[in-house]
C-alpha positions as CSV (number, residue, x, y, z in Angstrom):
1,M,14.0,-23.5,1.3
2,K,11.3,-25.6,3.5
3,N,8.5,-24.2,5.2
4,E,4.7,-25.1,6.0
5,S,3.0,-21.4,5.3
6,T,0.4,-20.7,3.2
7,R,-1.0,-17.9,1.2
8,L,-2.1,-15.5,3.3
9,T,-6.4,-16.6,3.2
10,G,-7.7,-14.6,6.4
11,S,-8.2,-10.9,4.5
12,T,-8.9,-10.0,1.0
13,S,-6.9,-8.4,-1.3
14,R,-8.3,-4.8,-2.2
15,R,-6.4,-5.5,-5.5
16,E,-9.2,-8.7,-5.9
17,F,-12.3,-6.7,-4.6
18,L,-13.9,-6.1,-7.6
19,K,-13.2,-9.6,-9.3
20,Q,-15.7,-10.9,-6.2
21,S,-19.4,-11.1,-7.1
22,T,-21.8,-8.5,-5.7
23,G,-23.6,-11.2,-3.7
24,A,-20.1,-12.2,-2.0
25,L,-19.9,-8.7,-1.0
26,A,-23.1,-8.1,0.1
27,G,-22.7,-11.4,2.3
28,V,-19.8,-9.5,3.8
29,S,-21.6,-6.4,4.7
30,L,-24.8,-7.7,6.6
31,A,-23.5,-6.8,9.7
32,A,-23.1,-3.2,8.3
33,M,-26.7,-3.1,7.0
34,A,-28.1,-4.9,10.4
35,P,-31.4,-3.2,12.3
36,G,-30.4,-1.2,14.7
37,I,-27.0,-0.6,13.8
38,H,-26.9,3.4,13.1
39,A,-26.6,5.5,16.2
40,A,-28.0,9.0,16.2
41,E,-27.5,11.0,12.8
42,D,-24.7,13.4,14.4
43,N,-22.7,10.5,15.2
44,T,-22.5,9.6,11.1
45,I,-19.4,10.3,10.0
46,K,-19.4,11.3,6.7
47,I,-16.5,9.1,3.8
48,A,-15.0,10.5,1.0
49,L,-13.5,7.8,-1.8
50,I,-10.6,9.6,-3.6
51,G,-9.8,7.3,-6.2
52,C,-12.3,4.5,-7.1
53,G,-10.4,1.0,-8.3
54,G,-10.6,-2.1,-6.9
55,R,-8.5,-0.8,-3.7
56,G,-10.3,2.4,-2.8
57,T,-13.6,0.5,-3.8
58,G,-12.4,-2.0,-1.3
59,A,-11.1,0.4,1.2
60,A,-14.7,2.1,1.4
61,A,-15.8,-1.1,2.0
62,N,-13.7,-1.8,5.0
63,A,-14.7,1.9,6.1
64,L,-18.5,1.2,6.0
65,T,-18.3,-2.0,8.1
66,T,-16.7,0.0,11.3
67,A,-18.9,0.6,14.4
68,G,-21.0,3.5,14.5
69,P,-22.8,5.2,11.8
70,T,-21.0,5.9,8.9
71,K,-21.9,7.0,5.4
72,L,-20.1,7.5,1.8
73,V,-21.3,10.9,0.4
74,A,-18.7,11.9,-2.2
75,M,-16.5,10.0,-4.7
76,A,-13.9,11.0,-7.0
77,D,-11.8,9.3,-9.7
78,V,-10.4,10.2,-13.1
79,F,-12.4,7.4,-14.9
80,P,-16.1,7.7,-15.2
81,D,-16.1,4.1,-15.8
82,R,-14.6,3.1,-12.4
83,L,-16.2,5.8,-10.7
84,T,-19.6,4.1,-11.9
85,S,-18.7,0.4,-11.2
86,S,-17.5,0.9,-7.7
87,L,-20.5,3.5,-7.0
88,A,-23.0,0.6,-7.9
89,N,-20.7,-2.4,-6.0
90,I,-20.6,-0.3,-3.2
91,S,-24.4,0.9,-3.5
92,Q,-25.7,-2.8,-3.5
93,A,-23.9,-4.4,-0.7
94,F,-24.4,-0.9,1.4
95,A,-27.7,0.5,0.7
96,N,-28.4,2.2,3.5
97,Q,-24.6,3.7,3.8
98,V,-24.8,5.5,0.5
99,D,-25.8,9.0,-0.3
100,V,-23.3,9.7,-3.5
101,P,-25.5,11.5,-5.7
102,A,-24.7,13.1,-9.5
103,D,-23.7,16.5,-7.8
104,R,-21.2,14.5,-5.5
105,Q,-19.6,12.2,-8.0
106,F,-16.5,14.2,-9.4
107,L,-14.3,13.5,-12.2
108,G,-10.8,15.0,-13.1
109,M,-7.4,15.7,-11.7
110,D,-9.2,18.0,-9.0
111,A,-11.7,16.2,-8.3
112,Y,-10.5,15.0,-5.0
113,K,-10.7,18.6,-3.8
114,K,-14.6,18.8,-4.6
115,A,-14.8,15.2,-2.8
116,I,-12.9,16.4,0.2
117,D,-14.7,19.5,0.7
118,C,-18.4,17.3,0.9
119,V,-17.0,16.1,4.3
120,A,-14.5,18.8,5.8
121,P,-14.4,19.1,8.3
122,G,-14.0,16.4,10.6
123,G,-15.1,13.8,7.9
124,V,-12.9,11.0,6.9
125,V,-11.1,10.5,3.4
126,L,-10.2,7.9,2.0
127,L,-7.2,7.9,-0.6
128,A,-6.6,5.4,-3.1
129,T,-5.4,6.9,-6.3
130,P,-1.8,6.1,-7.4
131,P,0.8,6.7,-5.3
132,A,2.2,9.7,-6.9
133,W,-0.9,11.8,-5.9
134,R,-0.7,10.6,-2.4
135,P,1.3,13.6,-0.7
136,M,-0.8,16.4,-2.6
137,H,-4.2,14.7,-1.6
138,L,-2.9,13.9,2.0
139,E,-1.7,17.7,2.2
140,Y,-5.3,18.8,0.9
141,A,-7.1,16.6,2.9
142,V,-4.9,17.7,6.4
143,S,-5.7,21.1,5.5
144,K,-9.1,20.6,5.4
145,N,-9.1,19.3,9.0
146,C,-10.1,15.7,7.6
147,H,-9.0,12.6,9.0
148,V,-7.7,10.2,6.3
149,F,-7.0,6.3,5.2
150,M,-4.5,6.3,2.7
151,E,-3.5,3.3,0.8
152,K,0.0,2.2,0.4
153,S,2.4,3.5,-1.1
154,F,2.6,6.4,0.0
155,A,5.0,8.5,-2.0
156,V,6.8,7.7,-5.4
157,D,10.6,9.2,-4.4
158,A,12.2,11.2,-1.6
159,P,10.9,14.8,-2.0
160,G,7.1,13.0,-1.3
161,I,8.2,11.3,1.5
162,H,9.0,14.6,3.9
163,R,5.7,15.9,2.3
164,V,4.2,13.0,3.7
165,I,6.1,13.3,6.9
166,N,5.1,16.9,7.2
167,A,1.4,16.2,6.0
168,G,1.6,14.2,9.2
169,K,3.4,16.3,11.9
170,E,0.2,19.1,10.6
171,A,-2.7,16.2,11.5
172,D,-0.7,15.9,15.1
173,K,-1.3,19.6,15.7
174,R,-4.9,19.2,14.6
175,S,-5.8,15.9,16.0
176,L,-6.3,14.3,12.8
177,K,-6.1,10.7,12.6
178,I,-4.3,9.1,9.8
179,A,-4.2,5.5,8.9
180,G,-1.7,3.6,6.6
181,G,-2.9,0.9,4.2
182,L,0.0,-1.4,5.5
183,M,-2.7,-4.0,6.7
184,S,-0.1,-6.8,7.9
185,R,0.6,-4.7,10.7
186,H,-2.7,-5.6,12.1
187,Y,-3.3,-8.6,11.4
188,K,-3.8,-11.0,14.5
189,P,-1.4,-13.7,13.9
190,L,1.1,-11.9,12.5
191,E,1.1,-9.2,15.6
192,E,1.6,-12.5,18.3
193,A,4.4,-13.9,15.8
194,V,6.3,-10.6,15.8
195,Q,5.7,-10.0,19.5
196,K,7.6,-13.2,20.1
197,L,10.2,-12.4,18.2
198,H,10.9,-8.7,20.2
199,D,10.5,-11.0,23.2
200,G,13.3,-13.1,22.2
201,M,12.1,-16.2,21.3
202,I,14.6,-16.7,18.6
203,G,17.7,-14.8,19.9
204,N,18.9,-11.7,17.9
205,L,17.9,-11.2,14.4
206,I,20.8,-11.7,12.4
207,T,19.0,-11.3,9.1
208,C,15.6,-11.1,7.4
209,W,14.7,-12.0,3.9
210,A,11.5,-10.4,2.4
211,Y,10.2,-11.9,-1.3
212,R,7.4,-11.2,-3.5
213,E,7.5,-14.0,-6.4
214,H,4.8,-14.7,-8.7
215,G,3.6,-14.2,-12.1
216,P,3.8,-11.5,-14.7
217,V,1.7,-7.7,-13.5
218,G,-1.2,-7.3,-15.8
219,F,-0.9,-4.4,-18.6
220,V,-3.8,-3.1,-20.9
221,P,-2.8,-1.5,-24.1
222,K,-3.5,1.9,-25.1
223,Q,-7.1,1.9,-26.7
224,P,-8.1,4.0,-29.4
225,G,-8.6,7.8,-28.6
226,E,-6.7,7.1,-25.4
227,T,-4.8,9.8,-24.1
228,E,-1.0,9.1,-22.7
229,M,-1.9,10.1,-19.5
230,A,-5.3,8.2,-19.3
231,H,-2.9,5.1,-20.6
232,Q,-0.3,5.4,-18.4
233,I,-2.8,5.8,-15.2
234,R,-4.7,2.9,-16.3
235,N,-1.6,0.9,-16.4
236,Y,-0.1,2.7,-13.1
237,N,1.4,-0.6,-11.7
238,C,3.6,-0.7,-15.0
239,Y,5.7,3.4,-15.0
240,T,7.7,4.1,-12.3
241,W,6.2,8.1,-11.7
242,L,3.2,6.7,-10.9
243,N,3.6,3.6,-8.6
244,G,7.9,3.9,-7.6
245,S,8.3,0.8,-9.1
246,F,7.5,-2.9,-8.0
247,I,10.0,-3.4,-5.3
248,L,8.1,-0.1,-3.8
249,D,4.1,-0.8,-4.6
250,W,4.1,-4.5,-4.1
251,L,6.9,-5.8,-1.6
252,I,6.9,-2.6,0.3
253,H,4.7,-5.1,2.9
254,N,7.1,-7.4,3.3
255,I,10.3,-4.9,3.5
256,D,8.0,-3.3,6.1
257,V,7.4,-6.4,7.9
258,C,11.1,-7.4,8.1
259,C,12.1,-4.1,9.5
260,W,9.1,-4.2,12.0
261,C,10.8,-8.1,13.0
262,K,14.0,-6.1,13.1
263,D,12.4,-2.7,15.1
264,A,14.7,-0.5,12.7
265,W,15.0,1.2,9.7
266,P,17.7,0.3,7.0
267,V,20.6,2.7,6.5
268,S,22.2,1.7,3.2
269,A,21.2,-0.4,0.7
270,Q,22.9,-2.3,-2.9
271,G,21.6,-4.5,-5.3
272,Q,20.3,-4.7,-9.1
273,G,17.5,-5.3,-11.1
274,G,16.6,-5.4,-14.6
275,R,14.1,-6.6,-17.9
276,E,14.7,-10.0,-18.8
277,V,11.8,-11.5,-20.2
278,R,9.0,-8.6,-20.1
279,T,8.0,-7.4,-23.5
280,A,5.4,-5.3,-22.9
281,P,5.7,-1.3,-23.5
282,D,6.4,0.1,-20.2
283,Q,9.2,1.0,-17.3
284,L,8.5,-2.0,-15.4
285,F,11.8,-4.3,-14.6
286,D,10.8,-7.7,-14.0
287,H,13.3,-8.7,-11.0
288,Y,14.8,-7.1,-8.3
289,A,17.5,-8.3,-5.7
290,V,18.0,-5.8,-3.6
291,E,20.8,-6.2,0.0
292,Y,19.5,-3.8,2.8
293,T,21.9,-3.0,5.9
294,F,20.7,-2.1,9.3
295,P,22.1,-0.2,11.9
296,D,23.5,-3.0,13.9
297,G,25.2,-4.2,11.0
298,T,22.5,-7.2,10.3
299,R,21.2,-7.5,6.8
300,M,17.6,-7.9,5.4
301,F,17.6,-9.4,1.5
302,A,14.4,-8.2,-0.5
303,Q,13.9,-10.1,-3.8
304,G,11.1,-9.5,-6.3
305,R,10.4,-11.3,-9.2
306,H,7.0,-11.6,-11.8
307,M,7.8,-14.5,-14.4
308,E,6.0,-16.8,-15.7
309,G,7.4,-20.7,-14.8
310,C,9.5,-19.4,-12.0
311,W,10.0,-20.3,-8.3
312,G,6.9,-18.7,-6.4
313,F,7.2,-17.4,-2.6
314,F,4.8,-14.4,-0.6
315,G,6.1,-14.0,2.5
316,D,9.1,-13.6,5.2
317,I,11.9,-15.9,6.4
318,I,13.3,-14.5,9.5
319,H,16.5,-16.0,10.9
320,G,17.6,-15.7,14.8
321,T,20.6,-16.3,16.0
322,T,18.7,-20.2,18.2
323,G,15.8,-20.3,15.7
324,S,13.7,-18.7,12.5
325,A,10.6,-17.9,11.4
326,V,8.4,-17.8,8.6
327,L,5.7,-15.1,8.3
328,G,4.5,-11.6,6.4
329,E,2.1,-10.9,3.8
330,G,1.3,-13.8,2.2
331,I,1.5,-15.9,4.9
332,N,-2.0,-17.1,6.5
333,Q,-0.6,-19.0,9.4
334,P,3.0,-17.5,10.6
335,Y,5.3,-20.1,12.2
336,I,8.3,-19.9,14.5
337,F,11.1,-22.5,14.7
338,K,14.1,-23.7,16.8
339,G,17.3,-23.5,14.6
340,H,16.7,-23.2,11.0
341,N,15.4,-26.3,9.4
342,Q,11.5,-25.5,9.1
343,T,10.1,-28.5,9.8
344,P,7.1,-29.6,12.0
345,E,8.9,-31.0,14.3
346,N,11.4,-28.0,14.9
347,R,8.0,-26.1,15.1
348,I,8.0,-24.1,18.6
349,W,5.0,-21.9,17.9
350,E,2.2,-21.2,16.1
351,Y,-0.9,-18.8,16.5
352,K,-4.2,-20.6,18.0
353,G,-6.2,-17.5,18.4
354,P,-9.3,-16.1,16.7
355,R,-8.2,-15.0,12.9
356,S,-8.7,-11.2,11.5
357,N,-9.2,-9.6,8.6
358,A,-6.5,-7.3,8.2
359,Y,-8.0,-4.8,6.1
360,D,-11.0,-4.4,8.4
361,V,-8.9,-4.1,11.2
362,E,-6.9,-1.0,10.4
363,H,-10.1,0.5,9.3
364,E,-11.5,0.0,12.5
365,R,-8.9,1.0,15.0
366,L,-9.1,4.4,13.0
367,F,-12.8,5.4,13.1
368,D,-12.3,4.4,17.0
369,A,-9.4,6.1,17.2
370,I,-11.9,9.2,15.6
371,R,-15.0,8.3,17.7
372,N,-13.0,8.4,20.7
373,N,-10.5,11.0,20.5
374,K,-7.6,8.4,20.4
375,P,-4.1,9.9,19.4
376,Y,-3.2,7.8,16.1
377,N,-1.0,8.5,13.7
378,E,0.6,5.8,11.4
379,T,2.2,8.7,8.9
380,D,5.5,8.6,10.3
381,R,6.2,4.8,10.3
382,S,4.4,4.8,6.7
383,A,6.7,7.3,4.9
384,K,9.9,5.2,6.4
385,A,8.4,1.6,5.0
386,A,7.9,3.4,1.6
387,M,11.2,4.7,1.3
388,A,12.6,1.8,2.5
389,G,11.5,0.9,-1.0
390,I,12.5,3.7,-2.8
391,L,16.1,3.4,-1.3
392,G,16.0,-0.4,-2.8
393,R,14.7,0.7,-6.0
394,M,17.2,3.5,-6.4
395,A,20.3,1.1,-5.3
396,A,18.9,-1.5,-7.7
397,E,18.1,1.0,-10.3
398,S,21.8,2.8,-10.4
399,G,23.5,-0.3,-9.1
400,K,25.4,1.8,-6.6
401,L,25.5,1.5,-2.7
402,I,23.5,4.4,-1.5
403,T,22.9,5.3,2.1
404,W,19.6,6.3,3.5
405,D,20.5,9.6,4.4
406,Q,21.9,10.3,0.7
407,A,18.4,9.1,-0.5
408,M,16.4,11.4,1.9
409,A,18.6,14.1,0.8
410,S,17.5,13.3,-3.2
411,N,15.8,16.3,-5.1
412,V,15.0,14.3,-7.3
413,I,10.9,14.2,-8.2
414,L,10.1,11.8,-10.5
415,A,6.5,13.6,-10.9
416,P,7.4,17.5,-11.6
417,N,4.6,20.1,-11.9
418,L,1.8,17.2,-10.4
419,E,-0.3,20.1,-9.6
420,N,-1.0,20.9,-13.0
421,A,-1.3,17.9,-14.7
422,A,-4.6,16.8,-16.7
423,M,-5.8,13.8,-19.1
424,N,-5.3,15.8,-22.0
425,T,-1.3,16.4,-20.7
426,D,1.9,15.0,-21.6
427,P,3.1,12.5,-18.3
428,P,6.3,13.0,-17.0
429,V,7.5,9.7,-19.4
430,T,6.4,9.3,-23.3
431,P,7.2,6.7,-25.8
432,D,9.7,7.4,-28.2
433,T,9.3,6.8,-32.1
434,N,9.3,3.3,-31.6
435,G,6.9,2.9,-28.8
436,H,9.5,2.1,-26.0
437,Y,9.4,3.9,-22.8
438,P,12.7,5.2,-21.0
439,V,13.9,2.4,-18.8
440,A,16.8,2.7,-15.7
441,I,19.7,1.2,-16.8
442,P,22.3,-0.1,-13.7
443,G,26.0,1.8,-13.9
444,V,24.2,4.1,-16.2
445,T,21.3,5.5,-14.5
446,S,21.7,8.8,-11.5
447,V,19.2,8.4,-9.0
448,L,20.3,11.2,-6.6
């Protein structure tokens, strides 16, 4: 496969946020701290951050750079070190917009309620915990009449997806605004490229290919004295009940972009996956390959792999009846080509306007909708994108062809009774006497 696209550099991943120096963060936020940017105090939007890892800290930075006065007033996490580190980084960069005294720093599984209560009603809640908790936290925020930014992924199973969709419907009834963390939908070059496809530049779309191929997902060994629950939450990318699998939590952006290009959601999926080279004691498949079918019979292929020494690519390849495109998360400069040989002489479109930081834009649009009372609710689309990832996982882990309707009707809950979980209770999965965790077996594992 030949293409000229490059890794997305126009926006900084929240996964990388805490790896950046505090000085760099301060530089990004100079506009937010410029004299005169604050309006009257009664126009200040209060913000609560739930989940203070790299994603949450990045989301808070994006929210605090939006137009109009904003203030971070409450934070919640289950790990004291993460809350402390996050607060220090944000405070140094946004000194005039942070007011989180000790009595508004909440720890524990129920900390989210206390933080949300600090900004309710009318405040903004940033939900950035592992996605297993997203439905529960979203429901509570909506019940307290708060606007929400929710990071992907949005649930890990079909019952959770239904909860998210229903919370979104309730938000509409209350005129609340909700944004979902599929930031690629707000990257200007990609928006224009997708519009060109919708306008027919390469004819009818016949295949869509979503890729995320890179090195291994990290794993931190269990520390002395650490509970099993704490260990798994620190490694949430590695446990299916917490993140929903690699294909959902990591590949969701480019699955979503393919569905956006096609303007449709899949009706079925079949595929495969496994654990070929990974030795870390967790549940993670190190490769997935899933074929989806759209309502018109055309296909989408999603391939995810995290192994050393293998071919790497992060993006989407789209084929139409008269041409093709390279775009998606991981692609800084999308291109559209005549025909299917993606060479410079065949290029018929490229974005030439100003770039945008998609992470900033998704917050700018949310806060603008709040300040101007515009309709804004990305819940349904976000939930369906997550469901596409869940459908793919179910097909690969079971080895069966599964329809969208079957998957949506599933009653399987990966983390039952999560409302009553605590840091000293057993998580939904535990290791055996040899330290091994249950791993799905295609052809054996039941997912419905």
